[in-house]
ZAGU-460728 format. One record per residue (C-alpha): chain; x, y, z. Coordinates in steps of 0.25 Angstrom, whole numbers, m for minus. Layout:
BEGIN
["A", [X, Y, Z]]
...
This chain:
BEGIN
["A", [0, 1, 0]]
["A", [7, 13, m3]]
["A", [m2, 24, m5]]
["A", [3, 40, m5]]
["A", [m5, 52, 1]]
["A", [0, 66, m3]]
["A", [m7, 79, 3]]
["A", [m7, 93, m3]]
["A", [9, 92, m5]]
["A", [16, 103, m7]]
["A", [31, 106, m9]]
["A", [36, 118, m12]]
["A", [52, 121, m18]]
["A", [58, 134, m13]]
["A", [43, 142, m12]]
["A", [37, 134, m25]]
["A", [29, 126, m22]]
["A", [29, 113, m32]]
["A", [21, 104, m26]]
["A", [7, 110, m23]]
["A", [m1, 104, m14]]
["A", [m2, 88, m20]]
["A", [m13, 78, m14]]
["A", [m13, 64, m20]]
["A", [m14, 53, m17]]
["A", [m8, 39, m24]]
["A", [m12, 28, m20]]
["A", [m7, 12, m19]]
["A", [m1, 6, m30]]
["A", [m4, 20, m39]]
["A", [5, 23, m52]]
["A", [4, 37, m48]]
["A", [12, 46, m60]]
["A", [13, 59, m57]]
["A", [15, 67, m71]]
["A", [17, 84, m74]]
["A", [26, 94, m81]]
["A", [39, 95, m76]]
["A", [40, 104, m62]]
["A", [24, 101, m59]]
["A", [28, 94, m47]]
["A", [28, 80, m50]]
["A", [43, 75, m47]]
["A", [44, 84, m32]]
["A", [30, 78, m29]]
["A", [37, 64, m30]]
["A", [48, 67, m23]]
["A", [41, 73, m12]]
["A", [33, 57, m11]]
["A", [47, 52, m11]]
["A", [52, 62, 0]]
["A", [65, 68, m8]]
["A", [56, 80, m5]]
["A", [50, 88, 7]]
["A", [35, 90, 7]]
["A", [33, 106, 9]]
["A", [20, 102, 12]]
["A", [10, 92, 11]]
["A", [8, 75, 15]]
["A", [13, 64, 8]]
["A", [7, 50, 15]]
["A", [13, 34, 10]]
["A", [2, 25, 16]]
["A", [m4, 35, 25]]
["A", [10, 36, 32]]
["A", [17, 53, 30]]
["A", [28, 52, 23]]
["A", [29, 68, 21]]
["A", [41, 68, 31]]
["A", [46, 55, 29]]
["A", [59, 53, 23]]
["A", [61, 48, 8]]
["A", [69, 36, 12]]
["A", [57, 31, 21]]
["A", [45, 32, 12]]
["A", [46, 22, 7]]
["A", [44, 26, m7]]
["A", [54, 23, m17]]
["A", [56, 32, m28]]
["A", [60, 32, m43]]
["A", [69, 42, m51]]
["A", [70, 47, m63]]
["A", [86, 47, m62]]
["A", [85, 32, m58]]
["A", [94, 35, m46]]
["A", [104, 21, m48]]
["A", [118, 21, m39]]
["A", [126, 20, m51]]
["A", [138, 11, m44]]
["A", [127, 0, m40]]
["A", [121, m10, m49]]
["A", [105, m12, m50]]
["A", [106, m21, m40]]
["A", [111, m12, m28]]
["A", [103, m1, m34]]
["A", [91, m8, m32]]
["A", [99, m12, m18]]
["A", [102, m3, m12]]
["A", [90, 6, m5]]
["A", [86, m9, 2]]
["A", [101, m11, 5]]
["A", [103, 4, 11]]
["A", [89, m2, 18]]
["A", [95, m14, 24]]
["A", [85, m23, 19]]
["A", [92, m37, 20]]
["A", [100, m43, 8]]
["A", [88, m54, 2]]
["A", [76, m45, 4]]
["A", [85, m35, m3]]
["A", [90, m46, m16]]
["A", [74, m48, m16]]
["A", [70, m35, m18]]
["A", [80, m32, m28]]
["A", [78, m47, m36]]
["A", [62, m41, m36]]
["A", [64, m28, m41]]
["A", [75, m32, m51]]
["A", [66, m43, m56]]
["A", [52, m32, m58]]
["A", [60, m23, m67]]
["A", [70, m34, m74]]
["A", [84, m27, m68]]
["A", [87, m42, m64]]
["A", [98, m44, m76]]
["A", [102, m27, m74]]
["A", [106, m30, m57]]
["A", [121, m30, m59]]
["A", [122, m18, m67]]
["A", [125, m4, m64]]
["A", [116, 6, m67]]
["A", [124, 10, m79]]
["A", [127, 0, m85]]
["A", [109, 0, m86]]
["A", [100, 9, m94]]
["A", [89, 19, m90]]
["A", [75, 11, m90]]
["A", [86, 0, m80]]
["A", [91, 10, m74]]
["A", [76, 16, m68]]
["A", [72, 1, m69]]
["A", [82, m1, m57]]
["A", [78, 12, m51]]
["A", [64, 8, m50]]
["A", [70, m8, m45]]
["A", [76, 2, m33]]
["A", [63, 8, m29]]
["A", [57, m9, m31]]
["A", [65, m14, m22]]
["A", [61, m7, m10]]
["A", [45, m7, m12]]
["A", [42, 7, m8]]
["A", [27, 10, m7]]
["A", [27, 20, m17]]
["A", [37, 21, m31]]
["A", [42, 34, m35]]
["A", [44, 37, m50]]
["A", [51, 52, m52]]
["A", [50, 51, m68]]
["A", [57, 38, m70]]
["A", [56, 36, m84]]
["A", [63, 52, m89]]
["A", [76, 47, m93]]
["A", [72, 33, m100]]
["A", [71, 36, m115]]
["A", [57, 35, m121]]
["A", [56, 19, m123]]
["A", [62, 16, m112]]
["A", [53, 25, m103]]
["A", [40, 16, m109]]
["A", [46, 4, m106]]
["A", [50, 8, m93]]
["A", [35, 15, m89]]
["A", [30, 1, m93]]
["A", [38, m5, m85]]
["A", [36, 4, m72]]
["A", [22, 1, m75]]
["A", [23, m11, m75]]
["A", [32, m10, m60]]
["A", [19, m4, m55]]
["A", [8, m15, m58]]
["A", [19, m26, m52]]
["A", [23, m19, m41]]
["A", [10, m13, m37]]
["A", [18, m3, m33]]
["A", [11, 14, m33]]
["A", [19, 24, m40]]
["A", [22, 36, m40]]
["A", [29, 41, m53]]
["A", [34, 54, m60]]
["A", [34, 60, m72]]
["A", [33, 70, m81]]
["A", [26, 61, m95]]
["A", [13, 59, m94]]
["A", [16, 47, m102]]
["A", [21, 41, m91]]
["A", [11, 44, m83]]
["A", [m1, 40, m92]]
["A", [2, 25, m93]]
["A", [9, 23, m79]]
["A", [0, 29, m69]]
["A", [m12, 23, m63]]
["A", [m15, 39, m58]]
["A", [m9, 54, m64]]
["A", [m5, 64, m56]]
["A", [m4, 75, m65]]
["A", [3, 88, m58]]
["A", [6, 100, m63]]
["A", [12, 113, m55]]
["A", [13, 106, m42]]
["A", [0, 100, m40]]
["A", [m10, 89, m47]]
["A", [m17, 93, m58]]
["A", [m26, 79, m58]]
["A", [m23, 65, m55]]
["A", [m30, 52, m60]]
["A", [m27, 42, m69]]
["A", [m20, 41, m82]]
["A", [m31, 42, m93]]
["A", [m40, 49, m82]]
["A", [m34, 61, m84]]
["A", [m29, 58, m97]]
["A", [m45, 58, m101]]
["A", [m51, 66, m90]]
["A", [m39, 78, m87]]
["A", [m42, 87, m76]]
["A", [m38, 101, m83]]
["A", [m29, 105, m95]]
["A", [m14, 102, m88]]
["A", [m19, 86, m88]]
["A", [m24, 87, m101]]
["A", [m13, 92, m107]]
["A", [m1, 85, m100]]
["A", [m7, 69, m102]]
["A", [m9, 64, m116]]
["A", [0, 62, m127]]
["A", [0, 70, m134]]
["A", [m8, 80, m125]]
["A", [m22, 85, m124]]
["A", [m24, 95, m135]]
["A", [m32, 106, m130]]
["A", [m43, 118, m140]]
["A", [m47, 132, m131]]
["A", [m62, 133, m134]]
["A", [m74, 139, m128]]
["A", [m86, 134, m122]]
["A", [m96, 137, m132]]
["A", [m111, 131, m126]]
["A", [m112, 122, m115]]
["A", [m121, 109, m116]]
["A", [m127, 99, m105]]
["A", [m120, 90, m116]]
["A", [m105, 97, m116]]
["A", [m99, 110, m121]]
["A", [m98, 117, m133]]
["A", [m87, 122, m136]]
["A", [m78, 132, m145]]
["A", [m64, 130, m148]]
["A", [m56, 142, m153]]
["A", [m53, 133, m166]]
["A", [m67, 136, m169]]
["A", [m75, 123, m165]]
["A", [m85, 120, m157]]
["A", [m88, 105, m151]]
["A", [m97, 101, m137]]
["A", [m89, 94, m128]]
["A", [m94, 84, m118]]
["A", [m90, 90, m107]]
["A", [m97, 97, m95]]
["A", [m104, 109, m99]]
["A", [m108, 115, m85]]
["A", [m92, 117, m81]]
["A", [m91, 127, m93]]
["A", [m98, 140, m98]]
["A", [m99, 145, m113]]
["A", [m89, 155, m116]]
["A", [m76, 147, m107]]
["A", [m66, 144, m113]]
["A", [m61, 128, m114]]
["A", [m51, 120, m116]]
["A", [m52, 109, m126]]
["A", [m43, 97, m123]]
["A", [m44, 85, m133]]
["A", [m34, 73, m133]]
["A", [m27, 69, m147]]
["A", [m35, 57, m151]]
["A", [m45, 64, m150]]
["A", [m45, 72, m160]]
["A", [m47, 68, m175]]
["A", [m43, 75, m187]]
["A", [m52, 74, m200]]
["A", [m57, 83, m210]]
["A", [m68, 87, m202]]
["A", [m68, 90, m187]]
["A", [m72, 101, m178]]
["A", [m56, 109, m177]]
["A", [m49, 113, m190]]
["A", [m35, 110, m189]]
["A", [m22, 110, m194]]
["A", [m13, 98, m195]]
["A", [2, 99, m189]]
["A", [10, 89, m187]]
["A", [9, 72, m183]]
["A", [16, 63, m173]]
["A", [17, 50, m177]]
["A", [17, 39, m165]]
["A", [14, 27, m176]]
["A", [1, 23, m169]]
["A", [m5, 37, m166]]
["A", [m1, 50, m175]]
["A", [m3, 63, m169]]
["A", [m5, 76, m176]]
["A", [m4, 88, m173]]
["A", [m14, 98, m177]]
["A", [m18, 113, m176]]
["A", [m29, 123, m173]]
["A", [m32, 137, m180]]
["A", [m33, 142, m166]]
["A", [m19, 139, m164]]
["A", [m21, 126, m155]]
["A", [m14, 113, m159]]
["A", [m19, 99, m155]]
["A", [m14, 84, m158]]
["A", [m23, 72, m165]]
["A", [m20, 59, m163]]
["A", [m23, 51, m176]]
["A", [m23, 38, m183]]
["A", [m6, 36, m183]]
["A", [m6, 33, m198]]
["A", [m14, 45, m201]]
["A", [m10, 53, m210]]
["A", [m11, 68, m203]]
["A", [m3, 78, m214]]
["A", [2, 92, m208]]
["A", [m3, 107, m210]]
["A", [m16, 98, m214]]
["A", [m31, 105, m212]]
["A", [m40, 94, m202]]
["A", [m51, 96, m191]]
["A", [m49, 93, m180]]
["A", [m60, 82, m172]]
["A", [m63, 82, m156]]
["A", [m68, 73, m150]]
["A", [m77, 77, m141]]
["A", [m81, 67, m130]]
["A", [m64, 68, m128]]
["A", [m65, 84, m126]]
["A", [m59, 90, m112]]
["A", [m63, 103, m110]]
["A", [m55, 111, m99]]
["A", [m61, 125, m93]]
["A", [m54, 137, m92]]
["A", [m48, 134, m81]]
["A", [m40, 122, m87]]
["A", [m48, 111, m80]]
["A", [m58, 99, m87]]
["A", [m71, 100, m88]]
["A", [m77, 87, m86]]
["A", [m86, 79, m97]]
["A", [m101, 82, m95]]
["A", [m103, 67, m94]]
["A", [m96, 66, m79]]
["A", [m101, 81, m76]]
["A", [m116, 74, m80]]
["A", [m113, 64, m70]]
């Protein structure tokens, strides 16, 4: 059992507030990912949990025990760093066993734990090598193994894949997902890469400016972003946005007129909006289509071919641009005149303060 409760946590450096009041619960066996842009406070929050930074105010509780002032070594947490932090003069075996040896554990117990970690991470053939003889992915597995042997209540990962090349990053990401399933462990993972957040997490915490923007499952945040920031941050390619103004309010939704000229009825909670109000319409690339007829005239820009999919960038006369996902073998000539059709059922509406307007059905319910 490993449950972490964070209550009104704050952290400042020399008068600058970095963490501005975080409330969060991490439940047993969850894989929680902190994601956000550089400088949002995600690594600082992880270091506060680990005890590597001093809390300005607020509390941290691990299984009901207040650990806010507890030294890092006594928190029963294990951290895996971005830079591996291996001892270069020690073999893989000694790197894995070092913390256990320092703690005075009996040799048979140490050997058993090292052997088990080596089995899980497929390090058996590498135990007698030095770190300089390993690839980047192998070094990261050793760093993870060093955490596993300690059998911590929670694993903490600080951007562990950022030093790996693209192919190895994908492979190691899959290994981490399998590791979470096999160990049935509680894990907290920090990254700026929203693809890692979407593929690894059972719960995503989106941070911005030292505050939590939204918490939820990856698909919940993808399909139901709470605001413009979350909508624009999660998704590859990101959600596109068009400026519009409310022209009519109906029981079935809200009618908007785009800056580009088209009018659409979007099934969103009309009671939250008023005629004349400025809104932002968000839509993801897979919910757009190109053709000879449609809602908005566009001019095609460059295309990105990825094999199964092609992403076509289009420009609108209003100066706005969007990305459209089409079939991989679809030919879209540069500079062609086309029309863009929006799937209104998948359009997101954000009010003039940037907050999402709920679907009409959820308001009625």
